[in-house]
Short mmCIF file of the C-alpha atoms (twelve columns), coordinates in Angstrom:
data_MODEL
# 
_entry.id   MODEL 
# 
loop_
_atom_site.group_PDB 
_atom_site.id 
_atom_site.type_symbol 
_atom_site.label_atom_id 
_atom_site.label_alt_id 
_atom_site.label_comp_id 
_atom_site.label_asym_id 
_atom_site.label_seq_id 
_atom_site.Cartn_x 
_atom_site.Cartn_y 
_atom_site.Cartn_z 
_atom_site.pdbx_PDB_model_num 
ATOM 1   C CA . MET A 1   134.171 107.146 96.451 1 
ATOM 2   C CA . ALA A 2   131.968 109.933 94.540 1 
ATOM 3   C CA . ALA A 3   130.481 112.745 96.242 1 
ATOM 4   C CA . ALA A 4   126.736 112.888 95.976 1 
ATOM 5   C CA . PRO A 5   125.345 114.812 93.450 1 
ATOM 6   C CA . THR A 6   124.008 118.299 94.893 1 
ATOM 7   C CA . LEU A 7   121.740 120.763 93.612 1 
ATOM 8   C CA . ASP A 8   124.707 123.721 92.447 1 
ATOM 9   C CA . ASP A 9   125.996 120.769 89.948 1 
ATOM 10  C CA . GLY A 10  123.302 120.090 87.472 1 
ATOM 11  C CA . GLY A 11  122.820 116.684 89.195 1 
ATOM 12  C CA . GLY A 12  120.125 117.680 91.388 1 
ATOM 13  C CA . VAL A 13  116.446 117.742 91.460 1 
ATOM 14  C CA . GLY A 14  115.887 120.623 91.938 1 
ATOM 15  C CA . ASP A 15  117.005 122.073 88.797 1 
ATOM 16  C CA . LEU A 16  114.471 120.365 86.169 1 
ATOM 17  C CA . GLY A 17  116.758 119.820 83.205 1 
ATOM 18  C CA . ALA A 18  119.921 122.382 83.407 1 
ATOM 19  C CA . ALA A 19  122.469 119.679 83.240 1 
ATOM 20  C CA . GLY A 20  122.267 119.920 79.303 1 
ATOM 21  C CA . ALA A 21  121.863 123.854 79.446 1 
ATOM 22  C CA . ASP A 22  123.820 124.227 76.367 1 
ATOM 23  C CA . GLU A 23  121.635 121.927 74.480 1 
ATOM 24  C CA . ALA A 24  118.948 123.964 72.984 1 
ATOM 25  C CA . ASP A 25  115.637 124.837 74.672 1 
ATOM 26  C CA . VAL A 26  112.864 122.309 73.920 1 
ATOM 27  C CA . GLY A 27  109.814 124.039 74.657 1 
ATOM 28  C CA . GLY A 28  110.885 125.702 77.900 1 
ATOM 29  C CA . SER A 29  108.957 125.222 81.022 1 
ATOM 30  C CA . SER A 30  105.813 125.505 79.550 1 
ATOM 31  C CA . GLN A 31  106.233 122.058 78.078 1 
ATOM 32  C CA . VAL A 32  107.360 120.828 81.558 1 
ATOM 33  C CA . GLN A 33  104.656 122.849 83.626 1 
ATOM 34  C CA . LEU A 34  102.100 120.243 80.411 1 
ATOM 35  C CA . GLY A 35  103.957 117.120 81.726 1 
ATOM 36  C CA . ILE A 36  103.684 117.448 85.281 1 
ATOM 37  C CA . MET A 37  99.992  118.533 84.835 1 
ATOM 38  C CA . LEU A 38  99.566  115.211 82.385 1 
ATOM 39  C CA . THR A 39  101.082 112.838 84.872 1 
ATOM 40  C CA . LEU A 40  98.874  114.267 87.107 1 
ATOM 41  C CA . ALA A 41  95.824  113.358 85.436 1 
ATOM 42  C CA . GLY A 42  97.207  110.307 84.894 1 
ATOM 43  C CA . THR A 43  97.925  109.023 87.692 1 
ATOM 44  C CA . MET A 44  94.717  111.100 89.425 1 
ATOM 45  C CA . PHE A 45  92.728  108.346 86.591 1 
ATOM 46  C CA . TYR A 46  94.422  105.727 87.741 1 
ATOM 47  C CA . ALA A 47  94.182  105.550 91.172 1 
ATOM 48  C CA . LEU A 48  90.317  106.419 90.112 1 
ATOM 49  C CA . GLU A 49  90.255  102.610 88.564 1 
ATOM 50  C CA . TYR A 50  90.360  100.844 91.809 1 
ATOM 51  C CA . VAL A 51  87.970  103.452 93.246 1 
ATOM 52  C CA . LEU A 52  85.368  102.769 90.858 1 
ATOM 53  C CA . CYS A 53  86.295  98.478  90.591 1 
ATOM 54  C CA . GLU A 54  85.489  98.763  94.506 1 
ATOM 55  C CA . ARG A 55  82.123  100.186 93.763 1 
ATOM 56  C CA . ALA A 56  81.304  98.109  91.008 1 
ATOM 57  C CA . PHE A 57  82.232  95.040  93.453 1 
ATOM 58  C CA . SER A 58  79.633  96.465  96.478 1 
ATOM 59  C CA . VAL A 59  76.732  98.452  94.779 1 
ATOM 60  C CA . TYR A 60  75.116  95.660  92.990 1 
ATOM 61  C CA . ASP A 61  73.680  92.558  94.967 1 
ATOM 62  C CA . LYS A 62  75.236  90.309  92.356 1 
ATOM 63  C CA . PRO A 63  78.611  92.359  91.726 1 
ATOM 64  C CA . ALA A 64  80.870  91.626  88.314 1 
ATOM 65  C CA . ASP A 65  82.706  88.440  88.605 1 
ATOM 66  C CA . ALA A 66  86.407  89.576  89.172 1 
ATOM 67  C CA . LYS A 67  87.632  87.946  85.708 1 
ATOM 68  C CA . GLN A 68  84.359  89.802  83.700 1 
ATOM 69  C CA . LEU A 69  85.889  93.093  85.413 1 
ATOM 70  C CA . CYS A 70  89.370  92.429  84.899 1 
ATOM 71  C CA . PHE A 71  89.031  91.565  81.550 1 
ATOM 72  C CA . TRP A 72  86.407  95.015  80.638 1 
ATOM 73  C CA . THR A 73  89.176  97.117  82.496 1 
ATOM 74  C CA . GLY A 74  91.542  95.572  79.575 1 
ATOM 75  C CA . ALA A 75  89.516  95.980  76.798 1 
ATOM 76  C CA . TRP A 76  88.475  99.613  77.227 1 
ATOM 77  C CA . GLY A 77  92.358  100.309 77.632 1 
ATOM 78  C CA . LEU A 78  92.901  98.518  74.676 1 
ATOM 79  C CA . ALA A 79  90.321  100.373 72.908 1 
ATOM 80  C CA . PHE A 80  91.901  103.637 74.156 1 
ATOM 81  C CA . THR A 81  95.272  102.983 73.097 1 
ATOM 82  C CA . ALA A 82  94.300  101.654 69.510 1 
ATOM 83  C CA . VAL A 83  91.995  104.642 69.163 1 
ATOM 84  C CA . TRP A 84  95.239  107.300 70.485 1 
ATOM 85  C CA . LEU A 85  97.580  105.120 67.940 1 
ATOM 86  C CA . VAL A 86  95.490  105.722 64.971 1 
ATOM 87  C CA . ALA A 87  94.230  108.953 64.987 1 
ATOM 88  C CA . VAL A 88  97.423  110.828 66.583 1 
ATOM 89  C CA . THR A 89  100.732 108.471 66.472 1 
ATOM 90  C CA . ILE A 90  100.644 106.888 63.174 1 
ATOM 91  C CA . PRO A 91  99.657  109.540 61.473 1 
ATOM 92  C CA . GLN A 92  102.155 111.580 62.551 1 
ATOM 93  C CA . TRP A 93  105.115 108.385 62.628 1 
ATOM 94  C CA . SER A 94  107.562 110.224 60.546 1 
ATOM 95  C CA . GLU A 95  107.983 113.673 63.108 1 
ATOM 96  C CA . LEU A 96  106.922 111.758 66.523 1 
ATOM 97  C CA . VAL A 97  109.040 108.487 66.227 1 
ATOM 98  C CA . VAL A 98  111.688 108.675 63.388 1 
ATOM 99  C CA . ALA A 99  112.475 112.336 63.442 1 
ATOM 100 C CA . GLU A 100 113.318 111.861 67.179 1 
ATOM 101 C CA . VAL A 101 115.366 108.586 66.965 1 
ATOM 102 C CA . GLU A 102 117.168 110.402 64.373 1 
ATOM 103 C CA . ALA A 103 117.940 113.687 65.840 1 
ATOM 104 C CA . HIS A 104 119.528 111.333 68.844 1 
ATOM 105 C CA . ASP A 105 121.925 109.939 66.193 1 
ATOM 106 C CA . GLY A 106 119.731 106.623 66.197 1 
ATOM 107 C CA . ARG A 107 117.776 104.421 63.843 1 
ATOM 108 C CA . TRP A 108 114.396 103.726 64.011 1 
ATOM 109 C CA . ASP A 109 114.204 101.236 61.742 1 
ATOM 110 C CA . ALA A 110 117.463 98.980  63.494 1 
ATOM 111 C CA . ARG A 111 116.747 95.546  65.116 1 
ATOM 112 C CA . ALA A 112 118.131 94.537  68.234 1 
# 
């Protein structure tokens, strides 16, 4: 039976990426902090969705239909995702997708 990883052997939770210490540092701690903040903000917005749905059901005399509320929640999510893809991801496809995949010895156009 293998021993559980400890913080000293690079396999623990506390050393945020030290397992690959011999690899080049990609962004350092500022990139990790940015990732933490973006994850926190995304989690807060995701939680806020439930609060706003509850508010939509309880504020008005005739609340929104559940199907209608689900439709509009999905429609807004799809719209924001589409805008992000068109404005950010597609114009920078080579550096955001192709270069990252090729940097890890992969092929971006490979089909499973």
